[in-house]
C-alpha positions as CSV (number, residue, x, y, z in Angstrom):
1,M,94.3,124.8,132.7
2,K,96.9,126.4,134.9
3,G,98.4,128.6,132.2
4,Y,100.7,128.8,129.2
5,W,104.3,127.5,129.8
6,N,106.6,130.5,130.4
7,R,104.0,132.9,129.0
8,P,102.5,134.8,132.0
9,E,101.1,137.6,129.9
10,D,99.1,135.2,127.7
11,T,98.0,133.3,130.8
12,A,96.8,136.5,132.4
13,A,94.9,137.4,129.2
14,V,92.8,134.2,129.2
15,L,92.4,133.2,132.9
16,S,90.0,135.1,135.1
17,A,91.0,136.0,138.7
18,D,88.7,133.1,139.9
19,G,90.3,130.6,137.5
20,W,87.9,130.5,134.6
21,L,89.3,130.1,131.1
22,R,88.1,132.8,128.7
23,T,87.9,131.0,125.3
24,G,86.7,133.9,123.3
25,D,83.5,132.0,122.4
26,V,80.0,133.6,122.9
27,G,77.3,131.2,124.0
28,Y,74.6,130.4,126.4
29,I,73.4,127.6,128.7
30,D,69.8,126.4,128.2
31,D,67.4,125.3,131.0
32,E,68.7,121.7,130.8
33,G,72.3,122.8,131.3
34,Y,73.4,122.4,127.7
35,I,76.0,124.8,126.3
36,F,75.5,126.4,122.9
37,I,78.3,128.3,121.1
38,V,76.8,130.9,118.8
39,D,79.6,133.3,117.9
40,R,83.2,134.3,118.6
41,K,84.5,137.4,120.3
42,K,87.8,137.4,118.4
43,D,88.0,138.2,114.8
44,M,89.0,134.8,113.8
45,V,87.9,132.0,111.5
46,I,88.4,128.3,112.3
47,T,88.8,126.3,109.1
48,K,90.0,122.7,109.0
49,G,90.8,123.1,112.7
50,E,93.2,125.9,112.0
51,N,92.8,129.5,113.3
52,V,93.0,132.1,110.6
53,Y,93.0,135.9,111.3
54,P,91.2,137.6,108.5
55,G,93.4,140.7,108.7
56,E,96.4,138.7,107.6
57,V,94.7,137.4,104.5
58,E,93.1,140.8,103.8
59,R,96.7,142.4,103.8
60,V,97.8,140.0,101.1
61,L,94.7,140.3,99.0
62,A,94.7,144.1,99.1
63,E,98.0,144.0,97.2
64,H,96.4,142.4,94.2
65,P,96.1,145.1,91.4
66,L,92.3,144.2,90.7
67,V,91.3,144.5,94.3
68,V,90.2,148.0,95.6
69,D,89.2,146.9,99.0
70,V,88.5,143.5,100.7
71,A,87.0,141.9,103.7
72,V,87.6,138.3,104.6
73,V,85.0,136.4,106.6
74,G,84.2,132.9,107.6
75,V,81.3,131.3,105.9
76,P,79.5,128.0,106.7
77,D,81.2,125.0,105.3
78,D,79.9,121.5,106.1
79,E,83.3,119.8,105.4
80,H,85.7,122.3,107.1
81,G,83.5,124.1,109.6
82,E,84.0,127.4,108.1
83,A,85.6,128.5,104.8
84,L,87.3,131.8,104.1
85,C,85.4,134.0,101.8
86,A,87.1,137.1,100.2
87,V,84.4,139.8,99.8
88,V,86.1,142.1,97.2
89,Q,85.3,145.6,96.0
90,V,86.3,145.7,92.4
91,G,88.1,148.4,90.5
92,P,87.6,149.7,87.0
93,D,89.9,147.1,85.5
94,G,87.4,144.3,86.3
95,P,87.0,141.5,88.9
96,P,89.7,139.0,89.7
97,T,88.8,135.3,89.6
98,L,89.1,133.0,92.7
99,P,91.8,131.0,91.1
100,E,93.8,134.2,90.3
101,L,93.5,135.3,93.9
102,Q,94.5,131.9,95.2
103,E,97.5,131.8,93.0
104,F,98.4,135.4,94.0
105,C,98.3,134.3,97.7
106,R,100.3,131.1,97.3
107,G,103.7,131.6,98.7
108,R,102.5,134.5,100.8
109,L,100.0,132.5,103.0
110,A,99.8,128.9,104.2
111,G,97.5,126.8,102.0
112,F,94.7,126.6,104.7
113,K,94.6,130.5,104.6
114,L,93.7,130.8,101.0
115,P,90.1,132.0,100.3
116,R,87.9,129.2,99.2
117,R,85.1,131.5,98.0
118,L,84.9,134.9,96.3
119,E,82.0,137.5,96.4
120,M,82.1,140.8,94.6
121,V,80.5,144.0,96.0
122,E,80.3,147.6,94.9
123,D,81.2,148.9,98.4
124,L,82.0,147.4,101.7
125,P,79.9,148.6,104.7
126,R,81.9,150.9,107.0
127,T,81.6,152.5,110.4
128,P,81.7,156.4,110.6
129,S,85.3,156.1,111.5
130,G,86.0,154.0,108.3
131,K,86.4,150.6,109.7
132,V,84.9,147.7,107.7
133,M,81.8,146.3,109.4
134,R,82.8,142.7,109.2
135,R,79.7,141.5,111.1
136,V,77.5,143.1,108.5
137,V,79.6,141.5,105.7
138,R,79.2,138.1,107.4
139,E,75.4,138.3,108.1
140,P,74.1,137.2,104.7
141,F,76.2,134.0,104.7
142,W,74.8,132.9,108.2
143,A,71.2,134.3,107.8
144,D,69.6,130.8,107.8
145,R,71.7,129.4,110.7
146,D,71.0,129.3,114.4
147,R,74.5,130.5,115.2
148,Q,77.3,132.5,113.6
149,V,80.1,129.8,113.8
150,N,80.2,126.2,112.6
């Protein structure tokens, strides 16, 4: 790849000085030269071949009256690679259902960005500065896998 058409800033962000394309994937090469992708540097989920940024989905879900807090993560899905999972901290008025959340998101998000799974938690793990620790939220879903992406 020589670069993005008429987008020099984007090209500079992904091409190294010596011409290597930085894909944002994390992996390793084994002793036989095989490449293994094990994670992603960017906070992105790939589902059905589409890139989804969890923050966009979280902003919509956070507007739902029954959602106190939310983290969206990619979970293993044999059919789509990864599926979006909304991990929701529930308020005193009770938990929303997955169909309720999906309907709430319709018209605000593209269909492939709708969460396909819903998990409830009492609290989301946070850093000392208050940021949700998405990697910690994701870990249980990938615990029995060799890698953190599908």
